[in-house]
C-alpha positions as semicolon CSV with decimal commas, in nm:
position;residue;x (nm);y (nm);z (nm)
1;M;1,250;1,929;0,828
2;E;0,969;1,873;1,078
3;Q;0,934;1,500;1,026
4;R;1,282;1,388;0,931
5;F;1,432;1,554;1,240
6;P;1,158;1,684;1,469
7;W;1,363;1,808;1,767
8;K;1,458;2,172;1,803
9;I;1,758;2,305;1,996
10;E;1,559;2,345;2,318
11;H;1,443;1,984;2,289
12;L;1,799;1,859;2,249
13;R;1,905;2,049;2,562
14;E;1,619;1,888;2,753
15;H;1,727;1,545;2,636
16;T;2,079;1,593;2,767
17;A;1,937;1,735;3,090
18;V;1,765;1,400;3,146
19;L;2,102;1,229;3,125
20;D;2,246;1,481;3,372
21;G;1,962;1,421;3,618
22;S;1,816;1,772;3,620
23;L;1,510;1,644;3,432
24;A;1,333;1,313;3,485
25;P;1,250;1,081;3,193
26;T;0,879;1,065;3,114
27;K;0,894;0,686;3,074
28;L;1,142;0,429;3,196
29;L;1,146;0,070;3,074
30;I;1,360;-0,136;3,313
31;N;1,509;-0,485;3,294
32;A;1,432;-0,528;2,923
33;T;1,592;-0,776;2,686
34;Y;1,618;-0,557;2,379
35;L;1,749;-0,593;2,025
36;N;2,065;-0,390;1,974
37;S;2,076;-0,357;1,596
38;S;2,424;-0,203;1,581
39;L;2,574;-0,502;1,761
40;K;2,322;-0,746;1,611
41;M;2,276;-0,886;1,963
42;W;2,012;-0,923;2,231
43;K;2,112;-0,709;2,529
44;K;1,973;-0,656;2,878
45;G;1,928;-0,304;3,008
46;H;1,707;-0,004;3,070
47;I;1,545;0,231;2,817
48;W;1,501;0,597;2,914
49;I;1,240;0,795;2,723
50;Y;1,171;1,166;2,730
51;C;0,850;1,257;2,549
52;N;0,893;1,098;2,204
53;R;1,267;1,019;2,209
54;I;1,494;0,753;2,355
55;V;1,757;0,944;2,553
56;Y;1,956;0,647;2,681
57;V;1,977;0,269;2,649
58;G;2,211;0,071;2,870
59;D;2,290;-0,055;3,219
60;K;2,245;0,275;3,407
61;L;1,931;0,399;3,581
62;P;1,839;0,771;3,598
63;E;1,909;0,972;3,910
64;N;1,581;1,160;3,877
65;T;1,255;0,966;3,832
66;K;1,008;1,224;3,963
67;N;0,668;1,160;3,797
68;T;0,834;0,903;3,566
69;E;0,615;0,619;3,439
70;I;0,820;0,308;3,518
71;T;0,745;-0,025;3,347
72;D;0,927;-0,341;3,452
73;L;0,997;-0,558;3,146
74;T;1,162;-0,850;3,323
75;D;1,117;-1,160;3,103
76;K;0,999;-0,938;2,815
77;W;1,170;-0,879;2,481
78;V;1,180;-0,541;2,310
79;V;1,225;-0,482;1,936
80;P;1,191;-0,172;1,717
81;G;0,848;-0,078;1,586
82;Y;0,781;-0,252;1,256
83;I;0,795;-0,063;0,926
84;E;0,577;-0,139;0,621
85;P;0,794;-0,014;0,333
86;H;0,547;-0,053;0,046
87;V;0,190;0,048;0,135
88;H;-0,098;0,109;-0,105
89;P;-0,321;0,270;0,160
90;F;-0,642;0,283;-0,044
91;Q;-0,756;-0,077;-0,090
92;L;-1,105;0,016;0,038
93;Y;-0,946;0,122;0,368
94;N;-0,775;0,460;0,408
95;P;-0,425;0,553;0,532
96;Q;-0,545;0,632;0,885
97;S;-0,772;0,329;0,933
98;F;-0,506;0,093;0,801
99;A;-0,238;0,246;1,021
100;E;-0,452;0,234;1,335
101;Y;-0,529;-0,132;1,273
102;A;-0,170;-0,222;1,187
103;S;-0,037;-0,048;1,498
104;Q;-0,210;-0,302;1,720
105;S;0,015;-0,576;1,586
106;G;0,328;-0,359;1,602
107;T;0,349;-0,190;1,261
108;T;0,376;0,181;1,331
109;T;0,568;0,326;1,035
110;F;0,427;0,338;0,682
111;I;0,592;0,429;0,350
112;S;0,289;0,486;0,130
113;D;0,180;0,527;-0,229
114;N;0,063;0,880;-0,313
115;L;-0,124;0,789;-0,634
116;M;-0,480;0,821;-0,506
117;M;-0,391;1,141;-0,323
118;L;-0,296;1,281;-0,665
119;L;-0,603;1,150;-0,847
120;L;-0,859;1,249;-0,583
121;N;-0,724;1,594;-0,494
122;N;-0,661;1,898;-0,702
123;K;-0,292;1,843;-0,776
124;K;-0,196;2,161;-0,588
125;K;-0,371;2,030;-0,277
126;A;-0,240;1,672;-0,272
127;L;0,094;1,748;-0,108
128;P;-0,057;1,979;0,158
129;F;-0,315;1,710;0,233
130;I;-0,056;1,450;0,333
131;Q;0,119;1,700;0,562
132;Q;-0,162;1,638;0,810
133;F;-0,016;1,295;0,883
134;K;0,303;1,448;1,022
135;K;0,110;1,529;1,340
136;S;0,015;1,165;1,396
137;S;0,139;0,949;1,683
138;L;0,231;0,702;1,406
139;S;0,496;0,765;1,138
140;F;0,387;0,828;0,778
141;Y;0,622;0,864;0,481
142;W;0,530;0,874;0,113
143;W;0,628;0,792;-0,243
144;A;0,642;1,035;-0,533
145;R;0,475;0,861;-0,826
146;L;0,619;0,935;-1,168
147;D;0,328;0,782;-1,363
148;A;-0,036;0,680;-1,320
149;Q;0,012;0,309;-1,408
150;T;-0,277;0,348;-1,653
151;E;-0,363;0,551;-1,960
152;I;-0,536;0,863;-1,830
153;S;-0,648;1,160;-2,034
154;N;-0,464;1,425;-1,830
155;E;-0,141;1,252;-1,729
156;Q;0,078;1,532;-1,863
157;E;-0,117;1,783;-1,652
158;L;-0,102;1,567;-1,338
159;F;0,262;1,459;-1,355
160;T;0,434;1,786;-1,435
161;N;0,800;1,864;-1,388
162;G;0,726;2,122;-1,121
163;E;0,490;1,899;-0,923
164;I;0,724;1,598;-0,925
165;R;1,020;1,805;-0,811
166;Q;0,810;1,963;-0,534
167;W;0,714;1,617;-0,407
168;L;1,073;1,494;-0,420
169;A;1,187;1,794;-0,218
170;D;0,951;1,716;0,069
171;P;1,121;1,549;0,370
172;S;0,836;1,302;0,420
173;V;0,879;1,168;0,064
174;L;1,141;0,893;0,067
175;L;1,134;0,754;-0,286
176;A;1,037;0,799;-0,647
177;G;0,813;0,528;-0,786
178;E;0,706;0,259;-0,791
179;L;0,821;0,278;-1,148
180;T;0,547;0,098;-1,343
181;S;0,642;0,306;-1,648
182;W;0,987;0,150;-1,678
183;P;0,917;0,038;-2,040
184;K;0,884;0,409;-2,132
185;L;1,212;0,474;-1,953
186;A;1,379;0,191;-2,143
187;D;1,241;0,330;-2,469
188;G;1,406;0,668;-2,410
189;D;1,172;0,881;-2,197
190;D;1,420;1,140;-2,068
191;M;1,164;1,325;-1,854
192;I;1,119;1,018;-1,632
193;L;1,497;0,977;-1,628
194;S;1,544;1,340;-1,518
195;W;1,297;1,284;-1,229
196;M;1,489;0,976;-1,125
197;Q;1,810;1,178;-1,128
198;E;1,640;1,443;-0,916
199;A;1,537;1,175;-0,667
200;R;1,897;1,056;-0,638
201;I;2,021;1,416;-0,598
202;Q;1,770;1,454;-0,313
203;Y;1,907;1,131;-0,158
204;K;1,578;0,951;-0,227
205;R;1,542;0,593;-0,339
206;V;1,389;0,482;-0,671
207;E;1,161;0,179;-0,647
208;G;1,128;-0,035;-0,958
209;H;0,838;-0,248;-1,072
210;L;1,008;-0,519;-1,274
211;P;0,803;-0,842;-1,280
212;G;0,968;-1,108;-1,494
213;A;1,249;-0,875;-1,602
214;S;1,561;-1,032;-1,750
215;E;1,905;-0,989;-1,599
216;K;1,993;-0,743;-1,877
217;T;1,681;-0,535;-1,810
218;I;1,753;-0,528;-1,437
219;A;2,110;-0,418;-1,507
220;K;1,985;-0,147;-1,742
221;M;1,735;-0,018;-1,485
222;T;2,008;-0,015;-1,221
223;L;2,230;0,192;-1,451
224;L;1,945;0,437;-1,504
225;G;1,890;0,485;-1,131
226;V;1,654;0,220;-0,993
227;T;1,773;0,125;-0,642
228;G;1,528;-0,144;-0,533
229;D;1,250;-0,376;-0,646
230;H;0,972;-0,580;-0,483
231;E;0,855;-0,787;-0,780
232;A;1,068;-1,101;-0,745
233;M;0,841;-1,406;-0,763
234;T;1,111;-1,673;-0,727
235;G;1,435;-1,712;-0,540
236;D;1,623;-1,692;-0,871
237;E;1,463;-1,355;-0,949
238;A;1,545;-1,220;-0,605
239;W;1,904;-1,348;-0,638
240;T;1,947;-1,177;-0,976
241;R;1,835;-0,847;-0,829
242;L;2,079;-0,885;-0,542
243;E;2,360;-0,972;-0,784
244;Q;2,290;-0,653;-0,978
245;G;2,308;-0,443;-0,663
246;L;1,938;-0,375;-0,603
247;A;1,777;-0,381;-0,261
248;V;1,513;-0,654;-0,261
249;T;1,181;-0,639;-0,080
250;L;1,028;-0,985;-0,043
251;R;0,652;-0,980;-0,099
252;H;0,374;-1,163;0,078
253;S;0,040;-1,025;-0,037
254;S;-0,319;-1,123;-0,109
255;I;-0,238;-1,187;-0,476
256;R;0,129;-1,291;-0,434
257;P;0,174;-1,481;-0,101
258;D;0,531;-1,571;-0,196
259;L;0,739;-1,518;0,120
260;P;0,787;-1,882;0,235
261;K;0,885;-1,986;-0,116
262;L;1,121;-1,691;-0,165
263;I;1,302;-1,754;0,164
264;Q;1,333;-2,127;0,103
265;E;1,467;-2,083;-0,250
266;L;1,716;-1,816;-0,142
267;K;1,843;-2,045;0,134
268;E;1,876;-2,330;-0,116
269;K;2,087;-2,102;-0,335
270;G;2,322;-2,048;-0,043
271;L;2,229;-1,697;0,072
272;Q;2,456;-1,617;0,365
273;S;2,292;-1,300;0,496
274;F;1,948;-1,140;0,484
275;D;2,087;-0,790;0,549
276;S;1,995;-0,663;0,199
277;L;1,639;-0,790;0,220
278;M;1,317;-0,627;0,338
279;M;0,956;-0,751;0,349
280;T;0,618;-0,610;0,245
281;T;0,249;-0,700;0,222
282;D;0,226;-0,479;-0,092
283;G;-0,112;-0,316;-0,030
284;S;-0,320;-0,627;0,022
285;T;-0,698;-0,624;0,035
286;P;-0,855;-0,586;0,382
287;S;-0,931;-0,943;0,489
288;F;-0,572;-1,052;0,419
289;Y;-0,474;-0,862;0,733
290;R;-0,685;-1,073;0,971
291;D;-0,367;-1,242;1,090
292;G;-0,154;-0,929;1,121
293;V;0,068;-0,706;0,912
294;M;0,448;-0,705;0,943
295;D;0,433;-0,927;1,252
296;R;0,281;-1,194;1,030
297;L;0,571;-1,168;0,785
298;I;0,827;-1,187;1,066
299;Q;0,654;-1,502;1,191
300;I;0,675;-1,656;0,843
301;A;1,047;-1,576;0,833
302;L;1,098;-1,729;1,177
303;D;0,901;-2,039;1,078
304;S;1,118;-2,063;0,765
305;G;1,434;-2,087;0,975
306;V;1,561;-1,731;0,941
307;D;1,772;-1,618;1,236
308;P;1,541;-1,413;1,466
309;I;1,754;-1,098;1,455
310;E;1,763;-1,105;1,076
311;A;1,387;-1,171;1,066
312;Y;1,318;-0,865;1,282
313;H;1,567;-0,655;1,086
314;M;1,387;-0,727;0,757
315;A;1,088;-0,543;0,906
316;T;1,280;-0,273;1,096
317;Y;1,649;-0,186;1,080
318;S;1,715;-0,299;0,720
319;I;1,426;-0,083;0,597
320;A;1,530;0,218;0,805
321;K;1,890;0,190;0,688
322;Y;1,794;0,158;0,322
323;Y;1,569;0,464;0,341
324;R;1,830;0,655;0,546
325;L;1,605;0,672;0,852
326;E;1,824;0,482;1,096
327;F;1,930;0,806;1,265
328;M;1,570;0,837;1,384
329;Q;1,396;0,499;1,386
330;G;1,420;0,131;1,306
331;M;1,644;0,059;1,604
332;I;1,643;0,083;1,984
333;A;1,928;0,319;2,061
334;T;2,001;0,657;2,211
335;G;1,858;0,943;2,007
336;R;1,597;0,749;1,814
337;Q;1,224;0,794;1,826
338;A;1,064;0,605;2,114
339;T;0,889;0,357;1,886
340;L;0,914;-0,004;1,998
341;N;0,727;-0,328;2,057
342;V;0,718;-0,532;2,378
343;L;0,703;-0,907;2,314
344;S;0,638;-1,206;2,537
345;S;0,925;-1,389;2,368
346;A;1,165;-1,350;2,076
347;D;0,976;-1,607;1,872
348;C;0,638;-1,432;1,909
349;P;0,651;-1,111;1,700
350;T;0,294;-0,997;1,777
351;P;0,347;-0,750;2,064
352;E;0,174;-0,725;2,398
353;S;0,243;-0,350;2,409
354;V;0,326;-0,096;2,139
355;L;0,493;0,241;2,189
356;S;0,497;0,490;1,902
357;K;0,668;0,830;1,929
358;G;0,661;0,791;2,305
359;Q;0,287;0,714;2,326
360;W;0,137;0,379;2,416
361;V;-0,095;0,284;2,131
362;K;-0,137;-0,058;2,289
363;K;-0,060;-0,138;2,653
364;E;-0,061;-0,494;2,791
365;G;-0,304;-0,608;2,524
366;E;-0,541;-0,311;2,552
367;R;-0,586;-0,068;2,265
368;T;-0,538;0,302;2,331
369;P;-0,796;0,519;2,151
370;F;-0,669;0,739;1,867
371;I;-0,784;1,098;1,858
372;E;-0,618;1,232;1,545
373;Q;-0,795;1,207;1,209
374;P;-0,706;1,382;0,885
375;D;-0,959;1,625;0,744
376;W;-1,120;1,403;0,482
377;S;-1,342;1,689;0,369
378;L;-1,037;1,822;0,181
379;I;-1,085;1,536;-0,069
380;P;-1,378;1,630;-0,296
381;P;-1,672;1,388;-0,266
382;L;-1,792;1,179;-0,558
383;E;-2,097;1,369;-0,677
384;L;-2,258;1,207;-0,979
385;E;-2,473;1,488;-1,115
386;W;-2,571;1,295;-1,425
387;E;-2,767;0,977;-1,504
388;L;-2,681;0,646;-1,667
389;T;-2,927;0,604;-1,954
390;D;-3,039;0,317;-2,176
391;E;-2,848;0,482;-2,459
392;D;-2,524;0,450;-2,260
393;L;-2,567;0,073;-2,238
394;Q;-2,475;-0,009;-2,598
395;F;-2,218;-0,292;-2,619
396;S;-2,123;-0,325;-2,985
397;M;-1,745;-0,370;-2,966
398;P;-1,610;-0,679;-3,152
399;F;-1,334;-0,751;-2,897
400;G;-1,363;-0,809;-2,526
401;I;-1,143;-0,889;-2,227
402;E;-1,089;-1,242;-2,102
403;M;-0,960;-1,299;-1,749
404;V;-0,661;-1,533;-1,717
405;N;-0,630;-1,493;-1,339
406;N;-0,696;-1,226;-1,073
407;V;-0,517;-0,954;-1,266
408;I;-0,394;-1,086;-1,604
409;T;-0,627;-1,041;-1,901
410;K;-0,618;-1,109;-2,275
411;P;-0,834;-1,003;-2,572
412;Y;-1,095;-1,230;-2,726
413;S;-1,352;-1,205;-3,008
414;I;-1,709;-1,146;-2,893
415;N;-1,958;-1,378;-3,066
416;S;-2,263;-1,337;-2,843
417;D;-2,552;-1,096;-2,907
418;T;-2,487;-0,792;-2,687
419;S;-2,798;-0,601;-2,794
420;V;-3,007;-0,800;-2,544
421;D;-3,103;-0,659;-2,205
422;E;-2,950;-0,956;-2,026
423;L;-2,677;-1,205;-2,123
424;H;-2,729;-1,577;-2,072
425;R;-2,664;-1,689;-1,716
426;E;-2,511;-2,014;-1,842
427;S;-2,221;-1,831;-2,005
428;D;-1,924;-1,671;-1,832
429;E;-1,960;-1,348;-2,031
430;S;-2,071;-1,021;-1,870
431;F;-2,119;-0,665;-1,985
432;L;-1,823;-0,442;-1,896
433;M;-1,833;-0,064;-1,882
434;L;-1,591;0,205;-1,770
435;I;-1,752;0,547;-1,752
436;D;-1,606;0,884;-1,658
437;R;-1,687;0,995;-1,303
438;N;-1,786;1,331;-1,454
439;G;-2,006;1,168;-1,716
440;K;-1,807;1,288;-2,017
441;W;-1,707;0,960;-2,184
442;K;-1,760;0,583;-2,172
443;I;-1,631;0,258;-2,312
444;C;-1,845;-0,056;-2,331
445;T;-1,733;-0,411;-2,405
446;V;-1,766;-0,765;-2,265
447;I;-1,558;-0,945;-2,005
448;K;-1,522;-1,323;-2,004
449;G;-1,444;-1,525;-1,692
450;F;-1,555;-1,283;-1,419
451;V;-1,893;-1,421;-1,303
452;Q;-2,175;-1,634;-1,440
453;N;-2,479;-1,546;-1,232
454;L;-2,472;-1,185;-1,115
455;G;-2,687;-0,905;-1,243
456;A;-2,429;-0,634;-1,177
457;I;-2,137;-0,520;-0,971
458;G;-2,083;-0,147;-0,979
459;S;-1,771;0,013;-0,839
460;S;-1,630;0,362;-0,801
461;F;-1,317;0,187;-0,673
462;S;-1,092;0,162;-0,977
463;N;-0,738;0,248;-1,077
464;T;-0,854;0,562;-1,257
465;G;-1,120;0,673;-1,006
466;D;-1,391;0,628;-1,270
467;L;-1,697;0,401;-1,251
468;L;-1,670;0,036;-1,344
469;F;-1,968;-0,193;-1,410
470;I;-1,970;-0,567;-1,475
471;G;-2,279;-0,784;-1,501
472;K;-2,539;-0,980;-1,691
473;S;-2,823;-0,728;-1,674
474;K;-2,835;-0,374;-1,810
475;K;-3,117;-0,285;-1,569
476;D;-2,913;-0,412;-1,274
477;I;-2,618;-0,202;-1,393
478;Q;-2,844;0,105;-1,381
479;T;-2,963;0,006;-1,032
480;A;-2,601;-0,029;-0,917
481;F;-2,524;0,316;-1,061
482;S;-2,817;0,474;-0,876
483;R;-2,705;0,323;-0,548
484;I;-2,344;0,439;-0,595
485;Q;-2,483;0,782;-0,678
486;N;-2,678;0,790;-0,350
487;L;-2,382;0,661;-0,147
488;Q;-2,140;0,910;-0,306
489;G;-1,915;0,619;-0,392
490;G;-1,890;0,251;-0,323
491;I;-1,907;-0,106;-0,447
492;V;-2,261;-0,237;-0,501
493;L;-2,378;-0,588;-0,590
494;V;-2,722;-0,616;-0,755
495;D;-2,922;-0,908;-0,889
496;K;-3,271;-0,899;-1,036
497;G;-3,328;-0,551;-0,899
498;E;-3,221;-0,636;-0,543
499;V;-2,915;-0,484;-0,378
500;L;-2,731;-0,787;-0,238
501;H;-2,442;-0,605;-0,073
502;E;-2,273;-0,267;-0,067
503;I;-1,952;-0,114;0,063
504;P;-1,981;0,265;0,096
505;L;-1,661;0,443;-0,012
506;T;-1,730;0,802;0,083
507;I;-1,372;0,932;0,062
508;G;-1,355;1,031;-0,302
509;G;-1,543;0,716;-0,404
510;I;-1,229;0,510;-0,338
511;M;-1,185;0,470;0,040
512;S;-1,408;0,392;0,336
513;R;-1,428;0,604;0,650
514;E;-1,509;0,294;0,858
515;P;-1,259;0,116;1,086
516;M;-1,053;-0,159;0,929
517;E;-1,247;-0,439;1,099
518;I;-1,575;-0,325;0,944
519;V;-1,418;-0,296;0,600
520;M;-1,270;-0,647;0,638
521;N;-1,614;-0,792;0,710
522;A;-1,768;-0,607;0,416
523;E;-1,495;-0,727;0,179
524;E;-1,528;-1,087;0,296
525;T;-1,903;-1,074;0,226
526;L;-1,831;-0,938;-0,121
527;R;-1,590;-1,228;-0,185
528;E;-1,847;-1,484;-0,072
529;I;-2,122;-1,346;-0,293
530;V;-1,915;-1,322;-0,612
531;R;-1,772;-1,671;-0,555
532;E;-2,125;-1,808;-0,522
533;R;-2,204;-1,631;-0,849
534;G;-1,914;-1,784;-1,041
535;Y;-1,603;-1,579;-0,965
536;S;-1,328;-1,843;-0,965
537;H;-1,024;-1,625;-0,897
538;G;-0,871;-1,519;-0,566
539;D;-0,925;-1,147;-0,519
540;P;-1,220;-0,962;-0,680
541;V;-1,117;-0,626;-0,531
542;Y;-0,781;-0,641;-0,708
543;T;-0,958;-0,744;-1,028
544;L;-1,165;-0,425;-1,011
545;L;-0,854;-0,216;-0,942
546;F;-0,633;-0,367;-1,209
547;L;-0,872;-0,385;-1,506
548;S;-0,737;-0,038;-1,593
549;S;-0,373;-0,096;-1,495
550;T;-0,143;-0,085;-1,794
551;H;0,161;-0,221;-1,608
552;L;0,005;-0,567;-1,650
553;P;-0,056;-0,769;-1,970
554;Y;-0,227;-0,782;-2,211
555;V;-0,537;-0,567;-2,267
556;R;-0,689;-0,305;-2,035
557;I;-0,992;-0,078;-2,022
558;T;-0,872;0,281;-1,969
559;Q;-0,976;0,644;-1,997
560;K;-0,840;0,643;-2,350
561;G;-1,015;0,323;-2,451
562;L;-0,946;-0,049;-2,485
563;Y;-0,567;-0,056;-2,465
564;D;-0,311;-0,309;-2,593
565;V;-0,035;-0,302;-2,332
566;K;0,232;-0,478;-2,539
567;K;0,182;-0,266;-2,851
568;K;0,110;0,050;-2,648
569;T;-0,185;0,133;-2,870
570;V;-0,554;0,209;-2,821
571;L;-0,754;-0,065;-2,991
572;F;-1,091;0,109;-2,954
573;P;-1,120;0,464;-2,818
574;T;-1,362;0,587;-2,556
575;I;-1,683;0,748;-2,682
576;M;-1,795;1,093;-2,576
577;R;-2,143;1,090;-2,424
């Protein structure tokens, strides 16, 4: 129980000794206006901290302040550290780089997707790998995925009964899901249902993934054990989820920036309280975070007329209470972790100073260096010990994929000659290939509506962890492959033999080791280049990720082949090399 309750008996005796005056607090924040979440009021008082725990909040001052660091917060406002309840910590960045960046704007607790940890590690090593984050000065919690959200060749080996139950038993795992495989559940998959029951027995939440679901479907999922959902795209959809007893997380992300609309429509429907609501950025791509993380969402809520206490609670106390963490964090009260944000005013949620587990990670606008880093060498590198040959680049499939928007695709009949070395630059058709990272299989088709004038984009960043290539030129595709091979993973843009841009992704071929700011700049350059070359959608990184994601309609390119999501059938299988 190291993370869920980190204090041993001797620690607890020390904490009470601070109250008695025989020990001095390590930090003392005096004259603060702080948010008391139990009373739902702003209160004035003093906050005593011993190491990483709040030992008292109230009007009294300690008798013993020997060697105590005292900070006067007169005219300052103090709120709990912000919690991101739905993180996909692998959108080019990695869990540590994202968390370090987010901490500077007050987000210090992260409830994160474990999918890439499963795909990139040997399954027996994935859970031990995330244990490293328990030592961090920030707070990391995790999901237990029940499915891969794509058709992969070894899903039954990866998501075994024993492995799922082991994840659900871990104290740092707070939920099962997100449940992108809910159609299988609805169709009678009792193994998924048994895992959901296990999650509930372990007092864990079950996060749905129910875009566009009807009231009846939502009710059915609630009966089967789903406890919350983040996929509402309108106020009506959020309202229906609330009516059926689900917790609702309002989303504002790079592909679904819906928060202002959701709040306005819920207010128009007469919502009296925001207590059952949370907020998330839902694993946005790097440059979306230029303006902040959860502080940005709180500001949107404030600007939309939400009461300030409720706005802060949607990013703190409401999340902690839902995930049964309020005994330790999400509020400023005796006995909780010393994780809080110091603000210049109640209507400015971006903090001047940030305290996490009793450590200043930002003090009066200055960043405090981080020293902890997970051992990334535990994730096997992407070593491509094979070559992409001319024979691999055969595109003879009669059906291709047409992009409807960033992430929605549909099938279409290919009429162009794909035996040529390069497709016409005037058309919006490009070669499309998914090839096994171990070089065992491939599938080749055509994608319509991605770009018009780009030789190739090659990417080891994909939902399956395999290599994805899109482009006009077969030679440029080979050049992109060679560069990814040399980088040991990355996204590479090539045209007419020239490498235009690259983003090295040296953690398993999926994540960068670089700080968040560097990854942001690299992603923004990628966006600019593909837009100049004809990409007309909003988020090319999510396009690369979701081309294999079978939780979205209508046709996907997967490890099993070209896949019809609605019919749950493989239209054309992958070919062994």
